[in-house]
C-alpha positions in Angstrom: 115.2 42.5 -103.9 116.8 43.1 -100.6 114.8 40.1 -99.2 117.1 37.9 -101.3 120.4 39.6 -101.0 120.4 40.3 -97.2 119.9 36.7 -96.0 122.3 35.5 -98.7 124.9 38.0 -97.6 124.5 37.1 -93.9 124.9 33.4 -94.8 128.0 34.1 -96.8 129.4 36.3 -94.1 128.8 33.7 -91.4 130.5 31.1 -93.6 133.5 33.3 -94.2 133.7 34.0 -90.5 133.7 30.3 -89.7 136.4 29.7 -92.3 138.5 32.6 -91.0 138.2 31.3 -87.4 139.1 27.8 -88.6 142.2 29.1 -90.4 143.2 31.5 -87.6 142.9 28.9 -84.9 144.6 26.3 -87.0 147.9 27.9 -86.2 147.4 27.4 -82.5 148.8 24.4 -80.7 145.4 22.7 -80.2 145.0 21.8 -83.9 143.3 18.5 -83.5 140.3 20.0 -81.7 139.8 22.6 -84.5 140.3 20.0 -87.1 137.5 18.0 -85.6 135.3 21.2 -85.6 136.1 21.7 -89.3 135.2 18.1 -90.1 131.9 18.5 -88.2 131.1 21.6 -90.4 131.9 19.7 -93.6 129.8 16.7 -92.5 126.9 19.0 -91.5 126.8 20.5 -95.1 127.0 17.0 -96.6 124.2 15.8 -94.3 122.0 18.7 -95.2 122.5 18.1 -98.9 121.8 14.4 -98.4 118.6 15.2 -96.5 117.4 17.4 -99.4 118.0 14.6 -101.9 116.4 12.1 -99.6 113.3 14.3 -99.2 113.1 14.7 -103.0 113.3 10.9 -103.5 110.7 10.2 -100.8 108.3 12.7 -102.5 109.0 11.1 -105.9 108.3 7.6 -104.5 105.1 8.8 -102.8 104.0 10.5 -106.0 104.6 7.4 -108.1 102.8 5.2 -105.5 99.8 7.5 -105.7 99.9 7.6 -109.5 100.1 3.9 -109.9 97.2 3.5 -107.4 94.9 6.1 -109.0 95.7 6.5 -112.7 94.9 3.1 -114.2 91.2 3.7 -113.8 91.5 7.1 -115.5 93.6 5.5 -118.3 90.8 3.0 -118.9 88.3 5.8 -119.1 90.5 7.6 -121.6 91.1 4.4 -123.6 87.3 3.8 -123.8 86.7 7.4 -124.9 89.3 7.1 -127.6 87.7 3.8 -128.8 84.4 5.7 -129.1 86.1 8.5 -131.0 87.7 6.0 -133.4 84.4 4.2 -134.0 82.6 7.4 -134.6 85.4 8.6 -137.0 85.2 5.3 -138.9 81.4 5.6 -139.1 81.5 9.1 -140.6 84.4 8.3 -142.9 82.3 5.4 -144.3 79.4 7.8 -144.9 81.6 10.3 -146.6 83.3 7.5 -148.7 79.9 6.1 -149.8 79.1 9.4 -151.4 82.1 9.0 -153.7 82.3 5.2 -154.0 78.6 4.4 -154.8 78.3 6.5 -157.9 81.6 5.3 -159.3 80.7 1.7 -158.5 77.4 2.2 -160.3 79.1 3.8 -163.3 81.7 1.0 -163.4 79.0 -1.7 -163.2 77.0 0.0 -166.0 80.1 0.2 -168.2 80.9 -3.5 -167.6 77.3 -4.5 -168.4 77.4 -2.3 -171.5 80.8 -3.8 -172.6 79.4 -7.3 -172.1 76.3 -6.5 -174.1 78.4 -5.0 -176.8 80.7 -8.0 -176.9 77.7 -10.4 -177.2 76.1 -8.3 -180.0 79.2 -7.7 -182.0 81.0 -11.1 -181.8 78.2 -13.5 -181.7 76.9 -15.5 -178.8 79.7 -15.6 -176.3 80.9 -12.7 -174.2 
């Protein structure tokens, strides 16, 4: 835990010391020099933050370039695999559906034939 708090405390103490020196020296006659030093400190912090953002954006651009270069082939492989899965699922679902559809279709066809035969027998010659 001290590995975090000691460096952080040293950094905060250094920042407070610089701020105290800037305020203390601001009351002296040579204010423009210390104003320039304060401006330099502010610019340094802004530059460090900008460099962090720039490094993050550069890493993001490099990662996207790599992804756009390498991933389309893998996406095609995944697409082909999913096509095989869909075809296999359709094949097996037809096999399962035939188990239920074929007997019902046969029963329905037999009923229709029986009804047609019954109609011919009971009403005369026309179905």
